[in-house]
C-alpha positions, 0 to 999 in steps of 0.5 A: 500500500502507498499514500498518493495524492489523488488526481481527477484523471487517475482517480475520479472514477474510483472515488466515484465508485467508493462514494456511490457504494457508500451512498447506496449501502450506508449512512456515511453520506446523506445523499439518496442517489448515486453521483454521476461521473460529471459531478466529479469534475466540480468536486475536483475543481472545488478541491483545487480552488480551495487548495484542499488535499485529496489523499488516497491509499493504493494497492500494488496494482494501483487500485484505490483502497480509500481516500480522504479530503477536507474542505470549507467548514463554513463560508464566513471569514472567521472560520478560515482556520477550520476545515471539515474532513471526510474519509472513505474506504472501499468496502473490500478494504475496511478494517485494514487500517487504511482510514487511520493512514488517511486521517494521519495524512489529513492531520499532517496536511492541515497542520502544513496549511496552518489550519487550527481545527479539523471537524468530522460530521459522523452519523451517530451510529457509525461506531467504527468511524467514531472509534477511529476518530477518538483513537486519533485524539478527536473529541465529541463536540456535539450531536444534532438529533434527527439531522437527516432522514435516510433508509426510512429513519431519522439520523443523528449527526455527531461532530468530532473535532481535533484542535491543532497547534497551528497556526503560530500567528492567527490573524483576523483579517 
């Protein structure tokens, strides 16, 4: 396995497959319908525009086993040091430590870009994701009850945060 920087040309179709499997079979994404290949153009464009990393883990054959990224938490200027992240692992590669590798890469990237807070919104019943985040030092920051409705039931959304020591000199401009 190796860590890679994902690109649209090489990874869009594989990322789309991972997204769509999660949409159809889990509450990891609150989407109802699979995304289209065209949606990946805008997704990658937004990542590039925001200088947000898209990191992946590939096997020896170049198959994407998982990916992670972050993006804008909220659009107002005072939130500029906070980002919301997501991590997705291919259904056949879960439980192998790939999520942990990806999260460590995201934390390092966030520090390198002088962010101060990583935020993860996790469906409250996703025990594996919650355990991963807690093992990496994330703390529960609150839960919004019945924030979403999928698969015929209400879903709670729990937020987990990791405060970083960066930036050294934050500014409010």
